[in-house]
C-alpha positions as CSV (number, residue, x, y, z in Angstrom):
1,M,-82.8,-89.0,-93.3
2,K,-84.7,-88.0,-90.1
3,K,-84.2,-91.6,-88.7
4,R,-80.5,-91.3,-89.4
5,I,-80.2,-88.0,-87.6
6,V,-82.1,-89.4,-84.6
7,S,-79.8,-92.5,-84.6
8,I,-76.7,-90.2,-84.6
9,I,-78.1,-88.1,-81.8
10,A,-78.8,-91.2,-79.8
11,L,-75.3,-92.5,-80.3
12,L,-73.9,-89.1,-79.3
13,C,-76.0,-89.1,-76.1
14,L,-74.9,-92.7,-75.3
15,F,-71.2,-91.7,-75.9
16,A,-71.6,-88.6,-73.6
17,T,-73.3,-90.8,-70.9
18,T,-70.4,-93.2,-71.1
19,L,-67.9,-90.4,-70.7
20,V,-69.7,-89.1,-67.7
21,S,-69.8,-92.7,-66.2
22,I,-66.1,-93.0,-66.8
23,A,-65.4,-89.7,-65.2
24,I,-67.5,-90.6,-62.2
25,T,-65.7,-93.9,-61.9
26,A,-62.3,-92.3,-62.2
27,S,-63.1,-89.7,-59.4
28,A,-64.8,-92.2,-57.1
29,T,-63.9,-92.1,-53.5
30,Y,-63.7,-94.9,-50.9
31,A,-66.8,-96.3,-49.3
32,F,-67.2,-96.3,-45.5
33,P,-66.6,-99.6,-43.8
34,S,-69.6,-101.8,-43.0
35,L,-71.0,-101.1,-39.5
36,S,-73.8,-102.6,-37.5
37,S,-75.2,-102.8,-34.0
38,T,-72.4,-105.3,-33.2
39,K,-69.6,-103.6,-35.1
40,Y,-69.6,-99.8,-34.5
41,C,-67.5,-96.7,-34.7
42,E,-67.0,-94.7,-31.5
43,F,-66.9,-91.0,-31.5
44,K,-66.9,-88.3,-28.8
45,A,-69.2,-85.4,-29.5
46,A,-67.5,-82.0,-29.8
47,A,-70.8,-80.1,-29.5
48,N,-74.5,-80.6,-28.8
49,I,-76.1,-82.4,-31.8
50,P,-79.9,-82.8,-32.4
51,V,-81.1,-86.4,-32.5
52,Y,-84.0,-87.4,-34.7
53,S,-86.3,-90.4,-34.4
54,D,-86.3,-91.1,-38.2
55,S,-83.7,-91.6,-40.9
56,A,-85.1,-88.6,-42.8
57,C,-84.0,-86.5,-39.8
58,S,-87.4,-84.7,-39.9
59,T,-88.7,-85.4,-36.4
60,R,-86.7,-84.6,-33.3
61,G,-86.5,-87.4,-30.8
62,T,-88.1,-86.9,-27.4
63,S,-86.6,-89.7,-25.4
64,S,-83.1,-88.3,-24.7
65,P,-82.1,-87.3,-21.1
66,A,-85.0,-86.7,-18.8
67,Q,-84.1,-83.0,-18.5
68,S,-84.5,-82.4,-22.2
69,Y,-87.7,-82.6,-24.3
70,N,-85.8,-82.7,-27.6
71,A,-83.3,-85.5,-27.9
72,E,-79.6,-84.5,-28.2
73,V,-76.2,-85.8,-28.2
74,Y,-74.4,-83.6,-25.7
75,N,-70.9,-82.2,-25.9
76,D,-68.4,-84.8,-24.7
77,D,-71.0,-87.7,-25.0
78,T,-69.3,-90.9,-26.2
79,C,-71.5,-92.4,-28.9
80,Q,-71.6,-95.5,-31.2
81,I,-72.1,-95.0,-35.0
82,I,-73.8,-98.1,-36.4
83,K,-74.6,-96.8,-39.9
84,I,-73.4,-94.0,-42.2
85,T,-75.3,-93.0,-45.3
86,S,-75.1,-89.9,-47.6
87,S,-77.7,-88.1,-45.5
88,Y,-77.8,-89.5,-42.0
89,I,-75.8,-91.3,-39.3
90,E,-77.5,-93.9,-37.2
91,L,-76.1,-94.1,-33.7
92,K,-76.5,-95.2,-30.2
93,Y,-76.1,-92.3,-27.7
94,P,-76.1,-92.1,-23.9
95,T,-79.2,-91.0,-21.9
96,T,-80.2,-91.1,-18.3
97,S,-81.9,-94.4,-19.0
98,G,-79.1,-96.0,-21.0
99,L,-78.1,-96.1,-24.6
100,K,-80.8,-95.2,-27.1
101,T,-80.8,-95.4,-30.9
102,G,-81.4,-92.3,-33.0
103,Y,-80.3,-90.4,-36.1
104,I,-78.2,-87.3,-36.7
105,K,-77.8,-85.4,-39.9
106,R,-74.7,-86.5,-41.7
107,N,-73.2,-83.0,-42.0
108,A,-73.5,-82.5,-38.2
109,L,-70.4,-84.8,-37.9
110,I,-68.9,-85.5,-41.3
111,S,-68.9,-82.9,-44.1
112,V,-67.5,-85.0,-46.9
113,S,-69.6,-87.3,-49.1
114,E,-67.3,-90.3,-48.8
115,P,-63.7,-90.9,-47.5
116,T,-61.1,-89.4,-49.8
117,D,-58.4,-92.0,-48.7
118,M,-58.4,-95.5,-47.2
119,L,-54.9,-96.5,-46.2
120,S,-52.9,-98.7,-43.8
121,S,-51.0,-96.4,-41.4
122,S,-47.2,-96.5,-41.6
123,K,-46.8,-94.4,-38.5
124,A,-47.2,-95.4,-34.9
125,S,-48.4,-93.4,-31.9
126,V,-50.2,-90.5,-33.6
127,D,-52.3,-88.5,-31.2
128,V,-56.0,-88.6,-32.0
129,F,-58.0,-85.6,-30.8
130,D,-61.7,-85.6,-29.9
131,K,-62.1,-82.3,-31.6
132,V,-60.1,-79.8,-33.6
133,G,-57.5,-78.5,-31.1
134,G,-58.8,-80.9,-28.4
135,S,-57.3,-83.2,-25.9
136,S,-54.8,-85.9,-27.1
137,S,-56.1,-88.3,-24.3
138,Y,-58.8,-89.5,-26.7
139,G,-56.5,-92.1,-28.3
140,K,-53.5,-93.0,-30.5
141,T,-53.2,-94.8,-33.8
142,A,-50.9,-97.7,-34.4
143,V,-48.9,-99.0,-37.3
144,N,-51.1,-101.0,-39.8
145,D,-54.3,-99.3,-38.6
146,V,-56.8,-98.9,-41.4
147,V,-57.5,-95.2,-41.7
148,Y,-60.2,-93.4,-43.6
149,N,-59.7,-89.7,-44.4
150,L,-63.0,-87.8,-43.8
151,G,-61.8,-84.3,-44.7
152,V,-59.6,-81.5,-43.6
153,S,-60.5,-78.8,-41.0
154,G,-57.8,-76.2,-40.7
155,S,-54.6,-78.0,-39.6
156,Y,-56.5,-81.1,-38.7
157,T,-57.7,-84.1,-40.6
158,A,-60.9,-86.0,-39.6
159,I,-60.4,-89.8,-39.6
160,M,-62.0,-93.1,-38.8
161,Y,-59.3,-95.6,-37.7
162,T,-59.2,-99.2,-36.4
163,A,-59.3,-99.2,-32.7
164,T,-60.9,-102.5,-31.7
165,S,-62.2,-103.1,-28.2
166,G,-65.2,-105.4,-27.7
167,N,-67.6,-104.6,-30.5
168,R,-65.8,-101.3,-31.3
169,A,-64.2,-101.6,-34.7
170,F,-63.3,-98.0,-35.4
171,K,-63.0,-94.6,-33.7
172,F,-63.7,-91.2,-35.2
173,G,-61.3,-88.3,-34.3
174,Y,-58.9,-85.7,-35.6
175,V,-55.2,-85.8,-36.2
176,L,-52.8,-83.1,-37.2
177,T,-52.7,-83.0,-41.0
178,S,-48.9,-83.1,-40.9
179,N,-49.1,-86.5,-39.0
180,Y,-51.7,-87.7,-41.5
181,T,-49.3,-87.1,-44.3
182,Q,-46.7,-89.2,-42.5
183,M,-49.3,-92.0,-41.9
184,K,-49.7,-92.2,-45.6
185,G,-46.1,-93.3,-45.8
186,S,-44.7,-90.1,-47.2
187,T,-41.0,-89.7,-46.5
188,S,-39.2,-86.7,-45.2
189,S,-36.9,-84.7,-47.5
190,T,-34.1,-87.0,-46.4
191,G,-35.8,-90.3,-47.0
192,L,-34.0,-91.8,-44.0
193,L,-36.0,-94.3,-41.9
194,F,-35.7,-93.8,-38.1
195,P,-33.6,-96.8,-37.0
196,L,-35.9,-97.7,-34.0
197,K,-39.6,-98.5,-34.0
198,G,-40.2,-99.5,-30.4
199,T,-40.9,-97.5,-27.2
200,I,-38.4,-94.7,-26.5
201,T,-38.4,-93.8,-22.8
202,T,-36.1,-90.7,-23.0
203,T,-34.4,-88.7,-25.6
204,T,-31.4,-86.5,-24.9
205,V,-29.7,-84.1,-27.3
206,S,-26.3,-82.5,-26.8
207,S,-23.6,-81.1,-29.1
208,S,-19.9,-81.5,-29.5
209,T,-17.2,-81.1,-32.1
210,N,-18.9,-83.9,-34.0
211,G,-22.2,-82.0,-34.1
212,F,-25.5,-83.1,-32.5
213,L,-25.5,-86.2,-30.4
214,C,-28.8,-87.9,-29.7
215,D,-29.3,-90.7,-27.2
216,Y,-32.6,-92.6,-27.5
217,Y,-33.2,-94.7,-24.3
218,T,-35.2,-97.8,-25.0
219,G,-35.8,-99.4,-21.6
220,G,-34.3,-102.6,-22.9
221,S,-32.7,-104.1,-26.0
222,Q,-34.6,-103.2,-29.2
223,P,-33.9,-104.0,-32.9
224,V,-32.0,-101.3,-34.8
225,Y,-32.7,-101.0,-38.5
226,A,-30.8,-99.6,-41.5
227,P,-32.0,-96.0,-42.2
228,A,-31.5,-96.3,-46.0
229,D,-29.8,-98.3,-48.7
230,G,-26.1,-98.1,-48.0
231,T,-23.0,-99.6,-46.4
232,A,-22.8,-100.6,-42.7
233,V,-19.3,-101.0,-41.2
234,F,-19.5,-103.0,-38.0
235,K,-16.9,-101.7,-35.5
236,Q,-15.8,-101.9,-31.9
237,A,-14.4,-99.0,-30.0
238,N,-11.3,-100.8,-28.5
239,N,-8.4,-100.0,-26.2
240,N,-6.2,-103.0,-25.6
241,G,-9.1,-105.5,-25.5
242,T,-11.5,-103.2,-23.6
243,L,-14.6,-101.7,-25.0
244,T,-14.6,-97.9,-24.8
245,S,-16.5,-94.8,-25.9
246,Y,-19.0,-96.1,-28.6
247,G,-18.7,-99.7,-27.6
248,N,-20.1,-101.8,-30.4
249,W,-21.1,-99.4,-33.1
250,I,-22.0,-99.1,-36.8
251,E,-20.7,-96.5,-39.2
252,F,-23.5,-96.3,-41.8
253,T,-23.0,-94.4,-45.1
254,S,-25.4,-93.7,-48.0
255,A,-25.2,-91.3,-50.9
256,D,-25.3,-88.2,-48.8
257,Y,-25.2,-89.3,-45.2
258,N,-22.8,-90.6,-42.6
259,I,-24.5,-92.0,-39.5
260,K,-23.1,-93.5,-36.3
261,L,-25.2,-96.0,-34.4
262,A,-23.5,-96.7,-31.1
263,H,-23.7,-98.8,-27.9
264,L,-25.2,-101.8,-29.6
265,N,-25.3,-105.1,-27.7
266,S,-25.2,-107.1,-30.8
267,F,-24.8,-107.0,-34.6
268,N,-27.6,-108.8,-36.6
269,G,-28.6,-110.5,-33.3
270,V,-25.2,-112.0,-32.6
271,T,-23.1,-110.8,-29.7
272,L,-19.5,-110.4,-30.8
273,Q,-16.4,-110.8,-28.7
274,I,-13.5,-108.4,-28.9
275,P,-11.1,-110.0,-31.4
276,S,-7.5,-110.4,-30.1
277,T,-5.9,-110.7,-33.5
278,K,-7.0,-107.3,-35.0
279,T,-5.1,-104.0,-34.6
280,A,-7.1,-101.0,-33.4
281,Q,-6.9,-97.9,-35.5
282,K,-8.0,-94.2,-35.2
283,S,-11.4,-93.2,-36.6
284,A,-11.1,-90.6,-39.4
285,D,-13.5,-88.1,-37.8
286,S,-13.1,-88.6,-34.0
287,A,-10.6,-89.7,-31.4
288,T,-12.3,-93.1,-31.1
289,T,-9.9,-96.0,-31.6
290,H,-11.7,-98.9,-33.2
291,I,-11.5,-102.3,-34.8
292,I,-13.4,-103.1,-38.0
293,L,-15.2,-106.3,-37.6
294,A,-17.2,-106.5,-40.9
295,T,-18.6,-104.5,-43.8
296,K,-22.0,-105.2,-45.3
297,T,-24.2,-103.7,-48.0
298,V,-27.7,-103.2,-46.5
299,K,-31.2,-102.2,-47.6
300,R,-33.5,-99.7,-45.9
301,G,-35.1,-101.5,-43.0
302,D,-32.6,-104.3,-42.7
303,L,-31.9,-105.5,-39.2
304,L,-28.5,-104.1,-38.1
305,G,-28.4,-105.1,-34.4
306,H,-29.9,-104.3,-31.0
307,S,-29.6,-101.3,-28.7
308,G,-27.5,-101.8,-25.6
309,T,-25.1,-100.5,-23.1
310,T,-21.6,-101.4,-24.6
311,G,-19.1,-98.6,-23.9
312,N,-21.7,-96.9,-21.7
313,S,-23.5,-98.2,-18.5
314,S,-26.3,-95.6,-18.3
315,G,-29.0,-97.9,-19.7
316,H,-30.0,-99.5,-23.0
317,H,-30.1,-96.8,-25.6
318,L,-29.1,-96.0,-29.2
319,H,-26.6,-93.2,-29.7
320,L,-27.0,-91.3,-33.0
321,E,-24.8,-88.9,-34.9
322,V,-25.7,-87.7,-38.3
323,K,-23.7,-85.8,-41.0
324,K,-25.0,-84.8,-44.4
325,N,-22.2,-84.3,-46.9
326,G,-19.8,-83.9,-44.0
327,T,-21.9,-81.3,-42.1
328,P,-23.5,-82.3,-38.8
329,V,-27.3,-82.3,-38.7
330,N,-29.8,-82.8,-35.8
331,P,-31.0,-86.4,-35.7
332,K,-34.3,-85.3,-34.3
333,T,-35.2,-83.5,-37.5
334,T,-33.6,-85.9,-40.0
335,F,-35.5,-89.2,-40.0
336,T,-38.9,-90.4,-41.2
337,E,-40.7,-92.4,-38.6
338,W,-42.2,-95.8,-39.2
């Protein structure tokens, strides 16, 4: 009988251990990327950090700058992380006699045990700060950067992200948590994709009887993409064979939105000539006289055309007007960025 009880207890213990193991597996976070002396992560110190000569971080180093007996990474020093463990960070740090190798306590820089996210960024040109509330000159992320979330500090999220240069594989810094959420690919409340994803040199916003008008100057011809699933009506603003007002433009409609994308040099990469056999007609919601060239069902992110100067000679740009359920809304607060 006693043997049977012991066996039952043993089985219960094994079952409990299995449950704990499953729970640990289910809540596991992402591991840090592999680093080495030839593949490091750069960071800029936001404060003075003690440097130790051993991985146990028990003995302060004494070979740091000549003016200091105890080794330190000084505020604003640019350092190279070459290993991260649960208790320490091995790094190379600047001294008056060149880079030296040492150890800092893990929680002096990173307070989380492991990254909580590892993602491929969906958002370009996110400012990276060297410290919470610091200067944005430290760097920017790019689309498809690999990003590790190292924890939240106030309105900022600490990240490691791919920023290759020589042997540098990653950089450590801070981004606004609101930008980090967008980097994960979260959409705005509208779900509308911003139709441009290249460089925008200037943005102007004005208003008229049609609501807000946004002109995004692109410095040259850039692809223009469908902001959502919907219908694109390809048009030309036309007055007796002459392009006017919007020039080549697209009237895009989805379930709730009506969007004008104007001054395009081409539709789907093809420059179209003004047809002589079609009769111009008045637009339903403006004084623009136009000719309908084609109607097409499109998917979010489909190529629609290229930004240009048709109907306007002030430089390559995309003119945007947006209405939601017939009410004008500001384009600058409507779209999700790439």
